N, C-alpha and C positions, 0 to 999 in steps of 0.2 A: 920919134921913139915908137917902136913896135911892141905891141903887147901880145904875147903868145902864152897860152896856157901850158903849164908843165903837165905832161900826160900822167894819168893815174892808172895803175895796173892792179889787177887782182891775180894772186898766185897762191899755189899750195906748195908745201915743202915738208921735209922731215928735218928737224932742227935739234941739235944738241946744245944745251946751254947750262950755265951755272946760276942757280937761284940762291940768293943769300939766305943763310939761316937766320931765324929770329924775326922774319917778316910775318906780318899778320896775313891770314888767309891760307888757302891751300896751294898745292903745287901748280895747278893750272893758273891760278891768279898770279902767282909769282913769276911763272914763265911768261905769261902775257905782259906783265910789267917790264920784264927784261927786254922783250921784243919791242914794246911800245917806246922804249928809250932810244931806239934807233931812229936817227933823224928823218929818214925817208918814209918811215912807217906811219900811216894814218889810222889804221885799224887792224886789230889782231883778234882772231878767233882760234882758240885751242880746240882742235877736233878730238885729240886723244893723247893721253900720256902713254908712251910706249916703253919707257925705261926710267929707272930711278937708281942712283948710286950716291948715297950719302958720303960726304967727306967731313973732315974736321971743321972746315970754315964755310962750306956751302953744300948744296945738293946738285949733283949733275942730273939733269932731266932731259930725256929725249921725248920730243912731242911731234905730232903731226899738226900743222898749222895752216890756216888760211889768212893771208894778209892783203891789205889794200895799201899801196905805197905810191909815192910820187917819185918817178924816175925819168930823168931827161937824157939818158944815154941813147945812142943809136941802137944798141942791142939791149932792150929792157930786161930780158931774163938774166943775162950775165951781169948787168949793172945792178939789179936788185940783189942778186946773190952776193956780189962783192960788198954792197952796203950792209947787208945782214951780217956777213962774216966779220966785218969791221966793227960791229956793235959790241959794246962792253958786255961781257958775260957770254957772248955767243961763241961756241967752240967749233961747230961745223954746220953747214947747210948742205943737204943732199936732196936730189930729185926735185929741184924747183921747176914747176911748170906754170906758165902763165895760163889764166883762165881761157884765153882765146886759142891757146895751143892744145887744149884738152880734147 
């Protein structure tokens, strides 16, 4: 049995997501909680809230983020982008750049 470590990557991106209404905390905390719910994500830092659009059931928030995530795909950037976009509440991921690619 071979033991290999799954690579961890650091990346930045612009993300649009839906933060549930009625949660305690501010928009940054809510956005971080939504992204932390993505299986691959190990750590999230919200750099800046760039847009807010309240709706009846939630608040659409656009944020610039830095994430640390575990990705085992051969193309970590597209793999991480796909994992983020599949996350519950995540609407779109734009401009994802791995820290090594910066």
